[in-house]
C-alpha positions as CSV (number, residue, x, y, z in Angstrom):
1,M,-15.7,26.9,29.0
2,S,-16.6,26.9,25.7
3,Q,-19.8,24.9,24.5
4,K,-19.1,21.4,23.0
5,S,-19.8,20.3,19.8
6,K,-22.6,18.3,18.8
7,V,-21.3,15.1,16.4
8,L,-23.6,12.8,14.9
9,I,-22.0,9.6,13.4
10,V,-24.0,7.7,10.7
11,G,-22.5,4.4,10.0
12,C,-21.4,2.9,13.2
13,G,-19.5,0.0,11.7
14,A,-15.8,-0.5,13.0
15,V,-14.4,2.8,11.6
16,G,-17.4,4.6,12.8
17,T,-17.4,3.3,16.1
18,M,-13.8,4.2,16.5
19,C,-14.6,7.6,15.3
20,A,-17.3,8.0,17.8
21,F,-15.1,6.7,20.7
22,T,-12.4,9.2,19.8
23,V,-14.4,12.1,19.4
24,Q,-16.3,11.5,22.6
25,K,-12.8,11.0,24.5
26,S,-11.7,14.4,23.5
27,G,-14.3,15.7,26.0
28,T,-15.0,18.5,23.6
29,A,-18.1,17.0,22.2
30,T,-21.4,15.2,22.8
31,V,-21.7,12.1,20.6
32,T,-24.9,10.7,19.1
33,A,-24.6,7.6,17.0
34,I,-26.8,5.6,14.8
35,L,-26.9,1.9,15.2
36,R,-29.0,-0.6,13.5
37,S,-28.2,-4.5,13.9
38,N,-26.4,-4.3,17.2
39,F,-28.5,-1.5,18.7
40,D,-30.2,-3.9,21.3
41,A,-26.6,-5.3,22.6
42,V,-24.8,-2.0,22.8
43,N,-28.0,-0.2,24.5
44,A,-27.7,-3.1,27.1
45,Q,-24.0,-3.7,27.8
46,G,-22.1,-1.1,25.7
47,F,-19.2,-1.8,23.1
48,Y,-16.2,-3.9,24.2
49,I,-13.2,-2.4,22.3
50,D,-9.8,-3.6,22.3
51,S,-7.9,-0.7,20.7
52,I,-3.9,-0.5,19.9
53,D,-4.5,3.4,20.5
54,H,-6.7,3.3,23.9
55,G,-6.1,0.3,25.4
56,T,-9.2,-2.1,26.4
57,I,-12.6,-0.3,27.2
58,S,-15.6,-2.3,28.5
59,N,-19.1,-1.2,28.2
60,W,-18.5,2.1,26.5
61,K,-21.7,4.1,24.9
62,P,-21.8,7.2,23.1
63,H,-23.7,9.6,24.7
64,S,-26.7,9.0,22.8
65,I,-27.6,5.8,20.6
66,V,-30.6,6.0,18.2
67,R,-31.9,3.7,15.5
68,N,-32.4,5.9,12.7
69,I,-32.0,9.4,11.0
70,E,-35.5,10.5,12.1
71,D,-34.8,9.6,15.8
72,A,-31.4,11.4,15.6
73,V,-33.0,14.5,14.9
74,Q,-34.0,15.4,18.4
75,H,-30.4,15.4,19.5
76,G,-29.4,18.3,17.1
77,P,-28.8,20.7,15.6
78,F,-25.3,19.0,14.9
79,D,-21.9,20.9,14.3
80,F,-20.7,17.8,12.6
81,V,-22.2,14.9,10.8
82,L,-19.7,12.3,10.4
83,V,-20.5,9.9,7.5
84,A,-18.7,6.5,7.9
85,M,-21.3,4.2,6.2
86,K,-20.6,2.0,3.2
87,N,-20.1,4.1,0.2
88,L,-22.8,2.6,-2.2
89,P,-23.9,5.3,-4.8
90,D,-25.4,2.4,-6.9
91,V,-27.6,1.1,-3.8
92,Y,-28.4,4.2,-2.1
93,S,-28.0,8.2,-1.9
94,I,-26.3,9.3,1.1
95,P,-27.1,12.9,0.8
96,D,-30.9,11.9,0.6
97,I,-30.2,9.8,3.6
98,I,-28.5,12.6,5.7
99,R,-30.5,15.3,4.7
100,P,-33.0,15.6,7.9
101,V,-29.7,16.1,10.2
102,V,-27.9,18.7,7.8
103,T,-28.4,22.2,9.2
104,P,-27.7,25.0,6.6
105,I,-24.7,27.1,7.7
106,V,-24.6,25.2,11.0
107,T,-23.3,21.5,10.1
108,S,-20.1,20.8,8.6
109,I,-20.4,17.6,7.3
110,V,-17.3,14.7,7.6
111,L,-16.8,12.0,5.1
112,V,-15.0,9.2,6.3
113,Q,-15.0,6.9,3.4
114,N,-13.4,5.0,0.9
115,G,-13.1,5.9,-3.1
116,I,-12.2,8.6,-5.4
117,A,-14.5,11.2,-6.6
118,I,-17.1,11.0,-4.1
119,E,-17.5,14.6,-2.8
120,Q,-19.3,16.6,-5.3
121,P,-22.7,15.2,-4.8
122,F,-22.6,16.5,-1.3
123,L,-21.7,20.0,-2.5
124,D,-24.7,19.9,-4.9
125,A,-27.0,18.8,-2.5
126,F,-25.7,20.9,0.4
127,P,-24.7,24.3,-1.2
128,K,-24.3,25.9,2.2
129,N,-22.4,23.4,4.2
130,T,-18.7,23.0,4.8
131,L,-17.8,19.4,3.3
132,L,-14.7,17.8,4.9
133,S,-13.3,14.7,3.1
134,G,-11.4,12.5,5.5
135,V,-9.3,9.2,4.4
136,A,-8.9,7.1,7.3
137,M,-5.7,4.6,7.3
138,I,-7.0,2.4,10.3
139,G,-7.3,-1.4,11.0
140,C,-10.3,-2.2,12.7
141,E,-13.4,-4.9,12.8
142,L,-16.8,-5.0,14.5
143,N,-18.4,-8.2,15.5
144,G,-21.7,-7.4,17.2
145,R,-20.6,-4.9,20.1
146,D,-17.0,-6.2,20.0
147,V,-14.6,-3.9,18.4
148,L,-10.9,-5.0,17.6
149,H,-8.6,-2.1,16.5
150,N,-5.1,-3.3,15.9
151,D,-3.7,-0.6,13.4
152,P,-3.3,2.9,14.7
153,D,-5.9,5.4,13.6
154,I,-4.5,8.0,11.2
155,L,-7.3,10.1,9.6
156,Y,-5.9,12.6,6.9
157,I,-8.4,15.6,6.4
158,A,-8.9,18.6,4.7
159,P,-11.9,20.8,3.1
160,F,-13.2,20.1,0.1
161,L,-13.8,23.8,-0.7
162,N,-17.3,24.8,-1.2
163,P,-17.3,28.0,-3.8
164,Q,-20.4,29.5,-1.9
165,L,-19.0,30.0,1.5
166,P,-16.0,31.9,2.7
167,E,-12.9,29.7,2.4
168,A,-11.4,30.7,5.8
169,D,-14.7,29.4,7.8
170,Q,-14.1,26.0,6.1
171,H,-10.6,25.9,7.0
172,D,-11.5,26.9,10.8
173,A,-14.1,24.2,10.6
174,C,-11.2,21.7,9.5
175,R,-9.0,22.7,12.3
176,K,-11.7,22.6,14.6
177,F,-12.6,18.9,14.0
178,A,-8.8,17.8,13.6
179,G,-7.9,19.3,17.1
180,M,-11.2,17.5,18.7
181,Y,-10.0,14.2,17.1
182,E,-6.4,14.4,18.1
183,S,-7.5,15.4,21.7
184,G,-9.3,12.1,21.6
185,G,-6.1,10.4,21.3
186,A,-5.8,9.7,17.5
187,K,-3.9,11.4,14.8
188,C,-5.7,13.7,12.3
189,P,-3.1,15.6,10.0
190,V,-4.8,18.4,8.0
191,V,-3.5,18.1,4.5
192,E,-3.6,20.6,1.6
193,D,-4.7,18.0,-0.9
194,I,-6.8,15.2,0.3
195,V,-7.5,13.9,-3.2
196,W,-3.9,12.8,-3.6
197,S,-4.4,11.0,-0.4
198,R,-7.4,9.4,-1.8
199,W,-5.6,8.5,-4.7
200,R,-3.0,7.0,-2.6
201,K,-5.1,4.8,-0.5
202,L,-7.0,3.6,-3.7
203,V,-3.5,2.2,-4.7
204,W,-4.3,-0.7,-1.9
205,N,-8.2,-0.6,-2.1
206,A,-8.2,-1.2,-5.8
207,S,-5.8,-4.3,-5.6
208,F,-5.6,-5.8,-2.5
209,N,-9.4,-5.3,-1.6
210,T,-10.9,-6.4,-4.9
211,V,-8.5,-9.3,-5.5
212,C,-9.3,-10.6,-1.9
213,A,-12.8,-10.3,-2.3
214,L,-12.9,-12.1,-5.9
215,T,-10.4,-15.2,-4.7
216,N,-11.7,-15.3,-1.1
217,L,-8.5,-15.3,-0.1
218,D,-7.2,-13.0,2.9
219,S,-4.3,-10.3,2.5
220,G,-1.7,-13.1,3.7
221,R,-3.0,-16.0,1.5
222,V,-3.7,-13.9,-1.5
223,Q,0.3,-13.4,-1.5
224,D,1.1,-17.0,-0.7
225,A,-1.2,-18.0,-4.2
226,G,1.0,-15.9,-6.1
227,C,-1.5,-13.0,-7.0
228,V,0.8,-10.3,-6.1
229,D,2.8,-10.4,-9.4
230,T,-0.1,-11.5,-11.5
231,L,-3.0,-9.2,-10.3
232,I,-2.2,-7.0,-7.0
233,R,0.5,-5.4,-8.7
234,P,-0.7,-4.6,-12.1
235,A,-3.9,-3.2,-10.6
236,M,-1.8,-0.9,-8.5
237,A,0.3,0.4,-11.3
238,E,-2.9,1.1,-13.4
239,I,-4.1,3.2,-10.5
240,V,-0.8,5.0,-10.5
241,A,-1.0,5.6,-14.4
242,I,-4.5,6.9,-13.8
243,A,-3.6,9.3,-11.2
244,K,-0.7,10.7,-12.8
245,A,-3.0,11.5,-15.9
246,A,-5.1,13.3,-13.7
247,N,-2.3,15.3,-12.5
248,Y,-1.8,13.3,-9.1
249,T,1.9,12.2,-9.2
250,L,2.2,9.3,-6.5
251,P,5.6,8.0,-5.0
252,P,7.7,6.0,-7.4
253,D,8.0,3.0,-4.9
254,I,4.4,3.3,-4.1
255,L,3.7,-0.4,-5.1
256,D,6.5,-1.7,-2.8
257,Q,5.1,0.8,0.1
258,M,1.7,-0.8,-0.2
259,V,2.8,-4.6,-0.5
260,A,5.1,-4.1,2.5
261,F,2.2,-2.3,4.4
262,T,0.3,-5.8,3.7
263,P,2.5,-8.3,5.6
264,K,1.2,-11.8,5.1
265,E,1.4,-12.7,8.9
266,V,-1.6,-10.5,9.4
267,Y,-3.8,-12.7,7.3
268,A,-6.8,-9.6,7.5
269,K,-9.9,-10.0,5.5
270,P,-10.4,-6.5,3.5
271,S,-13.8,-5.1,4.1
272,M,-14.8,-5.7,0.4
273,Q,-14.0,-9.8,0.9
274,V,-16.1,-9.5,4.3
275,D,-19.0,-8.0,2.4
276,A,-18.7,-10.6,-0.4
277,I,-18.7,-13.5,2.2
278,R,-21.7,-12.1,3.8
279,G,-23.6,-11.5,0.7
280,R,-23.7,-7.6,1.0
281,P,-23.2,-4.8,-1.5
282,M,-19.7,-4.0,-2.2
283,E,-18.1,-0.5,-2.6
284,I,-17.6,-1.6,-6.3
285,E,-18.4,1.9,-8.4
286,V,-16.0,4.2,-5.7
287,I,-13.1,2.1,-5.9
288,L,-13.2,0.7,-9.3
289,G,-15.9,2.4,-11.4
290,N,-15.0,6.0,-10.8
291,P,-11.3,5.3,-11.3
292,L,-12.2,3.8,-14.7
293,R,-14.4,6.5,-15.7
294,T,-11.6,8.7,-15.3
295,A,-9.1,6.3,-17.2
296,E,-11.8,6.6,-20.0
297,E,-12.1,10.2,-20.2
298,L,-8.3,10.5,-20.0
299,G,-7.2,7.9,-22.3
300,V,-5.4,5.7,-19.9
301,E,-5.6,1.7,-20.5
302,A,-6.4,-0.1,-17.8
303,P,-7.1,-3.8,-18.4
304,T,-6.6,-5.3,-14.9
305,L,-8.7,-3.0,-13.2
306,S,-11.4,-3.5,-16.1
307,I,-11.5,-7.0,-15.4
308,L,-11.8,-7.0,-11.7
309,Y,-14.8,-4.5,-11.9
310,K,-16.3,-6.6,-14.5
311,L,-16.2,-9.7,-12.4
312,L,-17.1,-8.2,-9.0
313,K,-20.2,-6.6,-10.9
314,A,-21.2,-10.1,-11.7
315,R,-20.5,-11.7,-8.1
316,Q,-22.7,-8.6,-6.6
317,W,-25.3,-9.3,-9.3
318,A,-25.3,-13.0,-8.2
319,F,-25.8,-12.7,-4.4
320,R,-28.1,-9.7,-4.9
321,N,-30.3,-11.7,-7.3
322,L,-30.3,-14.6,-5.2
323,Q,-31.7,-12.5,-2.3
324,G,-34.5,-11.3,-4.5
């Protein structure tokens, strides 16, 4: 029997918790998860998971739960460190945070995060480690220890190639992780170009996610209010134009796909809206800032995205200033 992989989950929100559950369910890994605000509740009772993929699971726990990176070190060295925490480069450095649990050569870093142009800081910080970039298409919510997983889990993944390591080894690590994830009951397609997948998801994130955060209308009511034609589709079209200028051509019907992907009757609150309601930092830079910087470099006009970016920055400044 082959030895189980050691996997650490950094960022055990809704998505991170479902990643932890899926990896552990595979039976091919031991899972350590870092929990913060819900540590005591999960330690006492475990998670309650209501999942479209896995059914209802009561009192589930990762093999080990810890409060911080320093406590996680004792459970390593890790074969995979999966990062699912909020992508906030304007607030903290994730490479600095995870450095104590990344063992050169041994550890593959798996990014399950939003945004575009997020990988290079990890290659710079960890030149002797494999980097796997993942785009999660999943719907889930976490409230304390309760997880509602209501949209199937598909994790598109590929190596973000490190020129200092053998390419074959990086592809092997990717296939190993994808196999483990699929053995846990979710889908994990290995794709040739993960950056294309990131641009595709950004069409939704840079429009619905941002407009819902600014208007405080959920994904259904923002459509009822007439924002699709005035804000959402224009923002989507600008992302498509920036991607094309960067040599990533998205399907011609991508705008219709993304609107259809968001049925009004679901009335879901996207992650950025939830963060705004709770007065927490939003993923403004990786969802809007990075594509806008790309647009500027390539000479692409993006007036709608620019206004959304400036308004969200102002809103974030307001609640962070009030919090001191």
